[in-house]
Biopython code that builds the backbone (N, CA, C, O; Angstrom):
import numpy as np
from Bio.PDB.StructureBuilder import StructureBuilder

atoms = [
    (1, "GLU", "N", (-12.547, -3.808, -56.261)),
    (1, "GLU", "CA", (-13.179, -2.702, -56.568)),
    (1, "GLU", "C", (-13.350, -2.555, -58.141)),
    (1, "GLU", "O", (-12.588, -3.070, -58.960)),
    (2, "GLY", "N", (-14.408, -1.813, -58.431)),
    (2, "GLY", "CA", (-14.595, -1.746, -59.732)),
    (2, "GLY", "C", (-14.234, -0.331, -60.320)),
    (2, "GLY", "O", (-13.755, 0.582, -59.648)),
    (3, "ASN", "N", (-14.536, -0.268, -61.694)),
    (3, "ASN", "CA", (-14.172, 1.077, -62.309)),
    (3, "ASN", "C", (-15.051, 2.092, -61.621)),
    (3, "ASN", "O", (-14.411, 3.065, -61.222)),
    (4, "GLU", "N", (-16.174, 2.122, -61.407)),
    (4, "GLU", "CA", (-17.109, 3.079, -61.012)),
    (4, "GLU", "C", (-17.081, 3.129, -59.554)),
    (4, "GLU", "O", (-17.142, 2.075, -58.920)),
    (5, "PRO", "N", (-16.972, 4.545, -58.811)),
    (5, "PRO", "CA", (-17.204, 4.593, -57.573)),
    (5, "PRO", "C", (-18.274, 3.880, -56.764)),
    (5, "PRO", "O", (-19.436, 4.011, -57.150)),
    (6, "GLY", "N", (-18.039, 3.183, -55.749)),
    (6, "GLY", "CA", (-18.742, 2.492, -55.122)),
    (6, "GLY", "C", (-19.315, 0.993, -55.934)),
    (6, "GLY", "O", (-20.354, 0.456, -55.549)),
    (7, "ASP", "N", (-18.681, 0.553, -56.821)),
    (7, "ASP", "CA", (-18.845, -0.767, -57.413)),
    (7, "ASP", "C", (-17.704, -1.496, -56.824)),
    (7, "ASP", "O", (-16.528, -1.282, -57.121)),
    (8, "SER", "N", (-18.177, -2.489, -55.857)),
    (8, "SER", "CA", (-17.197, -3.364, -55.145)),
    (8, "SER", "C", (-18.033, -4.714, -55.083)),
    (8, "SER", "O", (-19.260, -4.714, -54.983)),
    (9, "THR", "N", (-17.337, -5.748, -55.145)),
    (9, "THR", "CA", (-17.960, -7.003, -54.547)),
    (9, "THR", "C", (-16.898, -7.565, -53.497)),
    (9, "THR", "O", (-15.696, -7.320, -53.590)),
    (10, "LYS", "N", (-17.470, -8.350, -52.481)),
    (10, "LYS", "CA", (-16.742, -8.937, -51.653)),
    (10, "LYS", "C", (-17.025, -10.426, -51.685)),
    (10, "LYS", "O", (-18.155, -10.875, -51.874)),
    (11, "ILE", "N", (-15.842, -11.242, -51.473)),
    (11, "ILE", "CA", (-15.999, -12.618, -51.611)),
    (11, "ILE", "C", (-14.526, -13.249, -50.615)),
    (11, "ILE", "O", (-13.392, -12.769, -50.615)),
    (12, "THR", "N", (-14.986, -14.338, -49.907)),
    (12, "THR", "CA", (-14.124, -14.932, -49.168)),
    (12, "THR", "C", (-12.952, -15.499, -49.859)),
    (12, "THR", "O", (-12.954, -15.291, -51.072)),
    (13, "TYR", "N", (-11.909, -16.190, -49.373)),
    (13, "TYR", "CA", (-10.828, -16.835, -50.048)),
    (13, "TYR", "C", (-11.472, -18.162, -50.237)),
    (13, "TYR", "O", (-11.030, -18.703, -51.250)),
    (14, "ARG", "N", (-12.267, -18.798, -49.682)),
    (14, "ARG", "CA", (-12.858, -19.884, -49.906)),
    (14, "ARG", "C", (-13.609, -20.068, -51.276)),
    (14, "ARG", "O", (-13.364, -20.909, -52.141)),
    (15, "GLU", "N", (-14.597, -19.075, -51.279)),
    (15, "GLU", "CA", (-15.092, -18.708, -52.387)),
    (15, "GLU", "C", (-14.496, -18.534, -53.612)),
    (15, "GLU", "O", (-14.933, -19.097, -54.615)),
    (16, "LEU", "N", (-13.438, -17.732, -53.628)),
    (16, "LEU", "CA", (-12.547, -17.297, -54.513)),
    (16, "LEU", "C", (-11.835, -18.666, -55.275)),
    (16, "LEU", "O", (-11.633, -18.825, -56.479)),
    (17, "LEU", "N", (-11.519, -19.625, -54.098)),
    (17, "LEU", "CA", (-10.746, -20.873, -54.426)),
    (17, "LEU", "C", (-11.619, -21.793, -55.218)),
    (17, "LEU", "O", (-11.128, -22.503, -56.095)),
    (18, "HIS", "N", (-12.941, -21.807, -54.931)),
    (18, "HIS", "CA", (-13.832, -22.593, -55.535)),
    (18, "HIS", "C", (-14.280, -22.136, -57.175)),
    (18, "HIS", "O", (-14.413, -22.871, -58.153)),
    (19, "LYS", "N", (-14.442, -20.743, -57.075)),
    (19, "LYS", "CA", (-14.675, -20.277, -58.620)),
    (19, "LYS", "C", (-13.497, -20.376, -59.386)),
    (19, "LYS", "O", (-13.633, -20.378, -60.610)),
    (20, "VAL", "N", (-12.168, -20.471, -58.820)),
    (20, "VAL", "CA", (-10.984, -20.446, -59.719)),
    (20, "VAL", "C", (-10.762, -21.988, -60.152)),
    (20, "VAL", "O", (-10.358, -22.252, -61.284)),
    (21, "CYS", "N", (-11.078, -23.109, -59.089)),
    (21, "CYS", "CA", (-10.882, -24.227, -59.458)),
    (21, "CYS", "C", (-11.901, -24.802, -60.546)),
    (21, "CYS", "O", (-11.598, -25.636, -61.399)),
    (22, "GLN", "N", (-13.047, -24.270, -60.392)),
    (22, "GLN", "CA", (-14.188, -24.508, -61.625)),
    (22, "GLN", "C", (-13.948, -23.681, -62.757)),
    (22, "GLN", "O", (-14.521, -24.036, -63.787)),
    (23, "PHE", "N", (-13.255, -22.689, -62.808)),
    (23, "PHE", "CA", (-12.854, -22.302, -64.277)),
    (23, "PHE", "C", (-11.605, -22.747, -64.535)),
    (23, "PHE", "O", (-11.324, -22.685, -65.732)),
    (24, "ALA", "N", (-10.860, -23.123, -63.919)),
    (24, "ALA", "CA", (-9.670, -24.145, -64.196)),
    (24, "ALA", "C", (-9.982, -25.318, -64.908)),
    (24, "ALA", "O", (-9.295, -25.764, -65.827)),
    (25, "ASN", "N", (-11.067, -25.835, -64.462)),
    (25, "ASN", "CA", (-11.719, -27.028, -64.999)),
    (25, "ASN", "C", (-12.228, -26.830, -66.365)),
    (25, "ASN", "O", (-12.089, -27.684, -67.241)),
    (26, "VAL", "N", (-12.825, -25.693, -66.547)),
    (26, "VAL", "CA", (-13.454, -25.346, -67.905)),
    (26, "VAL", "C", (-12.443, -25.037, -68.767)),
    (26, "VAL", "O", (-12.542, -25.284, -69.969)),
    (27, "LEU", "N", (-11.233, -24.392, -68.163)),
    (27, "LEU", "CA", (-9.964, -24.196, -69.320)),
    (27, "LEU", "C", (-9.517, -25.549, -69.656)),
    (27, "LEU", "O", (-9.460, -25.723, -70.873)),
    (28, "ARG", "N", (-9.184, -26.552, -68.950)),
    (28, "ARG", "CA", (-8.998, -27.764, -69.084)),
    (28, "ARG", "C", (-9.811, -28.444, -70.309)),
    (28, "ARG", "O", (-9.298, -28.982, -71.291)),
    (29, "SER", "N", (-11.291, -28.292, -70.016)),
    (29, "SER", "CA", (-12.109, -29.185, -70.849)),
    (29, "SER", "C", (-12.098, -28.223, -72.335)),
    (29, "SER", "O", (-12.691, -28.700, -73.302)),
    (30, "GLN", "N", (-11.624, -27.291, -72.433)),
    (30, "GLN", "CA", (-11.213, -26.672, -73.735)),
    (30, "GLN", "C", (-9.876, -26.888, -74.288)),
    (30, "GLN", "O", (-9.451, -26.239, -75.244)),
    (31, "GLY", "N", (-9.305, -27.676, -73.770)),
    (31, "GLY", "CA", (-7.857, -28.182, -74.135)),
    (31, "GLY", "C", (-6.838, -27.276, -73.655)),
    (31, "GLY", "O", (-5.724, -27.407, -74.163)),
    (32, "VAL", "N", (-6.991, -26.431, -72.824)),
    (32, "VAL", "CA", (-5.844, -25.480, -72.309)),
    (32, "VAL", "C", (-5.056, -26.410, -71.498)),
    (32, "VAL", "O", (-5.631, -27.183, -70.731)),
    (33, "LYS", "N", (-3.562, -26.389, -71.630)),
    (33, "LYS", "CA", (-2.825, -26.982, -70.772)),
    (33, "LYS", "C", (-1.714, -26.095, -70.366)),
    (33, "LYS", "O", (-1.657, -24.955, -70.827)),
    (34, "LYS", "N", (-0.745, -26.579, -69.458)),
    (34, "LYS", "CA", (0.370, -25.769, -69.023)),
    (34, "LYS", "C", (1.359, -25.570, -70.234)),
    (34, "LYS", "O", (1.704, -26.429, -71.045)),
    (35, "GLY", "N", (1.770, -24.136, -70.171)),
    (35, "GLY", "CA", (2.595, -23.497, -71.366)),
    (35, "GLY", "C", (1.641, -22.855, -72.432)),
    (35, "GLY", "O", (2.117, -22.100, -73.280)),
    (36, "ASP", "N", (0.327, -23.136, -72.403)),
    (36, "ASP", "CA", (-0.558, -22.472, -73.522)),
    (36, "ASP", "C", (-0.684, -21.141, -73.311)),
    (36, "ASP", "O", (-0.610, -20.736, -72.151)),
    (37, "ARG", "N", (-0.851, -20.421, -74.151)),
    (37, "ARG", "CA", (-1.217, -18.846, -74.098)),
    (37, "ARG", "C", (-2.559, -18.431, -74.197)),
    (37, "ARG", "O", (-3.142, -18.712, -75.245)),
    (38, "VAL", "N", (-3.182, -17.807, -73.299)),
    (38, "VAL", "CA", (-4.672, -17.360, -73.171)),
    (38, "VAL", "C", (-4.751, -15.902, -73.001)),
    (38, "VAL", "O", (-4.185, -15.357, -72.053)),
    (39, "SER", "N", (-5.453, -15.219, -73.910)),
    (39, "SER", "CA", (-5.836, -13.886, -73.925)),
    (39, "SER", "C", (-7.140, -13.644, -73.207)),
    (39, "SER", "O", (-8.134, -14.312, -73.490)),
    (40, "ILE", "N", (-7.160, -12.587, -72.172)),
    (40, "ILE", "CA", (-8.405, -12.324, -71.467)),
    (40, "ILE", "C", (-8.738, -10.936, -71.877)),
    (40, "ILE", "O", (-7.906, -10.035, -71.774)),
    (41, "TYR", "N", (-9.917, -10.745, -72.333)),
    (41, "TYR", "CA", (-10.546, -9.515, -72.799)),
    (41, "TYR", "C", (-11.612, -9.131, -72.015)),
    (41, "TYR", "O", (-12.736, -9.268, -72.500)),
    (42, "LEU", "N", (-11.482, -8.621, -70.760)),
    (42, "LEU", "CA", (-12.735, -8.416, -69.678)),
    (42, "LEU", "C", (-12.393, -6.938, -69.189)),
    (42, "LEU", "O", (-11.277, -6.437, -69.332)),
    (43, "PRO", "N", (-13.570, -6.241, -68.546)),
    (43, "PRO", "CA", (-13.318, -4.997, -67.813)),
    (43, "PRO", "C", (-12.786, -5.533, -66.355)),
    (43, "PRO", "O", (-12.458, -6.691, -66.095)),
    (44, "MET", "N", (-12.784, -4.527, -65.567)),
    (44, "MET", "CA", (-12.298, -4.608, -64.209)),
    (44, "MET", "C", (-13.437, -5.304, -63.306)),
    (44, "MET", "O", (-14.060, -4.645, -62.473)),
    (45, "ILE", "N", (-13.673, -6.685, -63.521)),
    (45, "ILE", "CA", (-14.809, -7.311, -62.727)),
    (45, "ILE", "C", (-14.155, -8.509, -62.028)),
    (45, "ILE", "O", (-13.040, -8.886, -62.390)),
    (46, "LEU", "N", (-14.769, -9.072, -61.109)),
    (46, "LEU", "CA", (-14.329, -10.336, -60.483)),
    (46, "LEU", "C", (-13.868, -11.485, -61.351)),
    (46, "LEU", "O", (-12.948, -12.230, -61.011)),
    (47, "GLU", "N", (-14.547, -11.604, -62.496)),
    (47, "GLU", "CA", (-14.425, -12.638, -63.258)),
    (47, "GLU", "C", (-12.861, -12.394, -63.788)),
    (47, "GLU", "O", (-12.168, -13.406, -63.895)),
    (48, "LEU", "N", (-12.384, -11.353, -64.061)),
    (48, "LEU", "CA", (-11.063, -11.081, -64.606)),
    (48, "LEU", "C", (-10.148, -11.828, -63.602)),
    (48, "LEU", "O", (-9.451, -12.781, -63.951)),
    (49, "VAL", "N", (-10.183, -11.393, -62.465)),
    (49, "VAL", "CA", (-9.414, -12.041, -61.193)),
    (49, "VAL", "C", (-9.445, -13.600, -61.493)),
    (49, "VAL", "O", (-8.445, -14.295, -61.672)),
    (50, "ILE", "N", (-10.684, -14.004, -61.516)),
    (50, "ILE", "CA", (-10.678, -15.609, -61.465)),
    (50, "ILE", "C", (-10.165, -16.316, -62.737)),
    (50, "ILE", "O", (-9.820, -17.497, -62.739)),
    (51, "ALA", "N", (-10.139, -15.496, -63.837)),
    (51, "ALA", "CA", (-9.663, -16.119, -65.073)),
    (51, "ALA", "C", (-8.091, -16.145, -65.103)),
    (51, "ALA", "O", (-7.402, -17.010, -65.643)),
    (52, "MET", "N", (-7.633, -14.983, -64.389)),
    (52, "MET", "CA", (-6.029, -14.915, -64.387)),
    (52, "MET", "C", (-5.680, -16.097, -63.456)),
    (52, "MET", "O", (-4.942, -16.973, -63.905)),
    (53, "LEU", "N", (-6.193, -16.199, -62.084)),
    (53, "LEU", "CA", (-5.791, -17.116, -61.142)),
    (53, "LEU", "C", (-6.216, -18.516, -61.682)),
    (53, "LEU", "O", (-5.601, -19.470, -61.206)),
    (54, "ALA", "N", (-7.060, -18.740, -62.491)),
    (54, "ALA", "CA", (-7.276, -20.131, -63.359)),
    (54, "ALA", "C", (-6.128, -20.492, -64.283)),
    (54, "ALA", "O", (-5.527, -21.566, -64.244)),
    (55, "CYS", "N", (-5.910, -19.611, -65.018)),
    (55, "CYS", "CA", (-4.785, -19.639, -65.897)),
    (55, "CYS", "C", (-3.447, -19.992, -65.030)),
    (55, "CYS", "O", (-2.725, -20.931, -65.366)),
    (56, "ALA", "N", (-3.208, -19.305, -64.069)),
    (56, "ALA", "CA", (-2.015, -19.538, -63.348)),
    (56, "ALA", "C", (-2.078, -20.784, -62.474)),
    (56, "ALA", "O", (-1.003, -21.233, -62.075)),
    (57, "ARG", "N", (-3.163, -21.370, -62.144)),
    (57, "ARG", "CA", (-3.267, -22.504, -61.418)),
    (57, "ARG", "C", (-3.139, -23.610, -62.471)),
    (57, "ARG", "O", (-2.733, -24.641, -61.934)),
    (58, "ILE", "N", (-3.340, -23.744, -63.736)),
    (58, "ILE", "CA", (-3.039, -24.874, -64.554)),
    (58, "ILE", "C", (-1.835, -24.597, -65.250)),
    (58, "ILE", "O", (-1.363, -25.524, -65.908)),
    (59, "GLY", "N", (-1.142, -23.325, -65.235)),
    (59, "GLY", "CA", (0.252, -23.259, -65.673)),
    (59, "GLY", "C", (0.255, -22.683, -67.133)),
    (59, "GLY", "O", (1.148, -22.801, -67.971)),
    (60, "ALA", "N", (-0.995, -22.010, -67.250)),
    (60, "ALA", "CA", (-1.231, -21.331, -68.912)),
    (60, "ALA", "C", (-0.706, -19.854, -68.612)),
    (60, "ALA", "O", (-0.908, -19.246, -67.561)),
    (61, "LEU", "N", (0.010, -19.376, -69.729)),
    (61, "LEU", "CA", (0.329, -18.001, -69.540)),
    (61, "LEU", "C", (-1.038, -17.209, -70.069)),
    (61, "LEU", "O", (-1.826, -17.582, -70.938)),
    (62, "HIS", "N", (-1.065, -16.014, -69.276)),
    (62, "HIS", "CA", (-2.295, -15.187, -69.655)),
    (62, "HIS", "C", (-1.682, -13.765, -70.342)),
    (62, "HIS", "O", (-0.522, -13.389, -70.178)),
    (63, "SER", "N", (-2.391, -13.268, -70.901)),
    (63, "SER", "CA", (-2.347, -11.794, -71.401)),
    (63, "SER", "C", (-3.683, -10.954, -71.124)),
    (63, "SER", "O", (-4.766, -11.289, -71.602)),
    (64, "VAL", "N", (-3.539, -10.056, -70.470)),
    (64, "VAL", "CA", (-4.738, -9.200, -70.099)),
    (64, "VAL", "C", (-4.878, -8.012, -70.944)),
    (64, "VAL", "O", (-4.064, -7.089, -70.894)),
    (65, "VAL", "N", (-6.009, -8.022, -71.806)),
    (65, "VAL", "CA", (-6.216, -6.862, -72.581)),
    (65, "VAL", "C", (-7.656, -6.319, -72.023)),
    (65, "VAL", "O", (-8.691, -6.980, -72.101)),
    (66, "PHE", "N", (-7.565, -5.076, -71.475)),
    (66, "PHE", "CA", (-8.596, -4.628, -70.880)),
    (66, "PHE", "C", (-9.754, -3.996, -71.949)),
    (66, "PHE", "O", (-9.469, -3.457, -73.019)),
    (67, "ALA", "N", (-10.870, -4.151, -71.515)),
    (67, "ALA", "CA", (-12.089, -4.059, -72.438)),
    (67, "ALA", "C", (-12.219, -2.816, -73.224)),
    (67, "ALA", "O", (-12.951, -2.757, -74.212)),
    (68, "GLY", "N", (-11.440, -1.715, -72.747)),
    (68, "GLY", "CA", (-11.416, -0.432, -73.488)),
    (68, "GLY", "C", (-10.612, -0.447, -74.793)),
    (68, "GLY", "O", (-10.743, 0.510, -75.555)),
    (69, "PHE", "N", (-9.889, -1.334, -75.072)),
    (69, "PHE", "CA", (-9.095, -1.389, -76.299)),
    (69, "PHE", "C", (-10.085, -1.753, -77.610)),
    (69, "PHE", "O", (-11.066, -2.474, -77.432)),
    (70, "SER", "N", (-9.774, -1.224, -78.899)),
    (70, "SER", "CA", (-10.189, -1.694, -79.809)),
    (70, "SER", "C", (-10.387, -2.958, -80.421)),
    (70, "SER", "O", (-9.735, -3.832, -79.849)),
    (71, "ALA", "N", (-11.083, -3.379, -81.419)),
    (71, "ALA", "CA", (-10.842, -4.684, -82.033)),
    (71, "ALA", "C", (-9.690, -4.859, -82.671)),
    (71, "ALA", "O", (-9.287, -6.021, -82.722)),
    (72, "GLU", "N", (-9.010, -3.986, -83.201)),
    (72, "GLU", "CA", (-7.946, -3.914, -83.976)),
    (72, "GLU", "C", (-6.539, -4.365, -82.919)),
    (72, "GLU", "O", (-5.699, -5.231, -83.161)),
    (73, "SER", "N", (-6.622, -3.501, -81.755)),
    (73, "SER", "CA", (-5.631, -3.607, -80.835)),
    (73, "SER", "C", (-5.911, -5.201, -80.238)),
    (73, "SER", "O", (-4.911, -5.896, -80.057)),
    (74, "LEU", "N", (-6.888, -5.620, -80.017)),
    (74, "LEU", "CA", (-7.038, -6.689, -79.483)),
    (74, "LEU", "C", (-6.647, -7.800, -80.459)),
    (74, "LEU", "O", (-6.231, -8.855, -79.981)),
    (75, "CYS", "N", (-6.741, -7.659, -81.755)),
    (75, "CYS", "CA", (-6.403, -8.583, -82.746)),
    (75, "CYS", "C", (-4.782, -8.707, -82.678)),
    (75, "CYS", "O", (-4.168, -9.774, -82.654)),
    (76, "GLU", "N", (-4.283, -7.567, -82.655)),
    (76, "GLU", "CA", (-2.746, -7.449, -82.640)),
    (76, "GLU", "C", (-2.062, -8.161, -81.543)),
    (76, "GLU", "O", (-1.021, -8.794, -81.720)),
    (77, "ARG", "N", (-2.735, -8.035, -80.271)),
    (77, "ARG", "CA", (-2.343, -8.576, -79.142)),
    (77, "ARG", "C", (-2.492, -10.120, -79.117)),
    (77, "ARG", "O", (-1.614, -10.783, -78.564)),
    (78, "ILE", "N", (-3.625, -10.759, -79.723)),
    (78, "ILE", "CA", (-3.649, -12.004, -79.980)),
    (78, "ILE", "C", (-2.624, -12.718, -80.972)),
    (78, "ILE", "O", (-2.055, -13.798, -80.821)),
    (79, "LEU", "N", (-2.558, -11.926, -81.897)),
    (79, "LEU", "CA", (-1.477, -12.544, -82.793)),
    (79, "LEU", "C", (-0.046, -12.394, -82.211)),
    (79, "LEU", "O", (0.797, -13.275, -82.379)),
    (80, "ASP", "N", (0.220, -11.177, -81.476)),
    (80, "ASP", "CA", (1.589, -11.330, -81.105)),
    (80, "ASP", "C", (1.906, -12.207, -79.984)),
    (80, "ASP", "O", (3.091, -12.446, -79.754)),
    (81, "CYS", "N", (0.936, -12.747, -79.215)),
    (81, "CYS", "CA", (1.302, -13.644, -78.110)),
    (81, "CYS", "C", (0.891, -15.031, -78.647)),
    (81, "CYS", "O", (1.169, -15.966, -77.896)),
    (82, "GLY", "N", (0.295, -15.327, -79.780)),
    (82, "GLY", "CA", (0.032, -16.418, -80.210)),
    (82, "GLY", "C", (-1.031, -17.292, -79.427)),
    (82, "GLY", "O", (-0.918, -18.517, -79.459)),
    (83, "CYS", "N", (-1.917, -16.776, -78.825)),
    (83, "CYS", "CA", (-2.788, -17.280, -77.731)),
    (83, "CYS", "C", (-3.625, -18.366, -78.600)),
    (83, "CYS", "O", (-3.840, -18.287, -79.809)),
    (84, "SER", "N", (-4.028, -19.342, -77.769)),
    (84, "SER", "CA", (-4.894, -20.500, -78.270)),
    (84, "SER", "C", (-6.172, -20.360, -77.926)),
    (84, "SER", "O", (-6.959, -21.117, -78.495)),
    (85, "LEU", "N", (-6.733, -19.360, -76.908)),
    (85, "LEU", "CA", (-8.083, -19.284, -76.532)),
    (85, "LEU", "C", (-8.196, -17.579, -75.884)),
    (85, "LEU", "O", (-7.428, -16.900, -75.202)),
    (86, "LEU", "N", (-9.380, -17.360, -76.410)),
    (86, "LEU", "CA", (-9.635, -15.895, -75.962)),
    (86, "LEU", "C", (-10.678, -15.792, -74.911)),
    (86, "LEU", "O", (-11.741, -16.353, -75.176)),
    (87, "ILE", "N", (-10.585, -15.203, -73.807)),
    (87, "ILE", "CA", (-11.871, -15.131, -72.757)),
    (87, "ILE", "C", (-12.368, -13.737, -72.766)),
    (87, "ILE", "O", (-11.697, -12.720, -72.593)),
    (88, "THR", "N", (-13.822, -13.847, -73.025)),
    (88, "THR", "CA", (-14.478, -12.628, -72.935)),
    (88, "THR", "C", (-15.529, -12.570, -72.112)),
    (88, "THR", "O", (-16.156, -11.518, -71.985)),
]
sb = StructureBuilder()
sb.init_structure("model")
sb.init_model(0)
sb.init_chain("A")
sb.init_seg("    ")
for serial, (resi, resn, name, xyz) in enumerate(atoms, 1):
    if name == "N":
        sb.init_residue(resn, " ", resi, " ")
    sb.init_atom(name, np.array(xyz, "f"), 0.0, 1.0, " ", f" {name:<3s}", serial, name[0])
structure = sb.get_structure()
């Protein structure tokens, strides 16, 4: 379910697994490994869930910053957690 009423997407577990594995491979290709910290700056969309699950799949810690936050707030959170990658 998205932020707007009527904004929804349906996906099967098989499709979700496929997308999560694909994105986990993208993260690995960017040098993300187990124990690394990743910040995710996305609205409430399917890709947010995929990014969170992909991080969990490879053992990377993730911090979700919802898209409503300002650039300063995002910067503070990135510095606080010491993330190595920002997903937008």
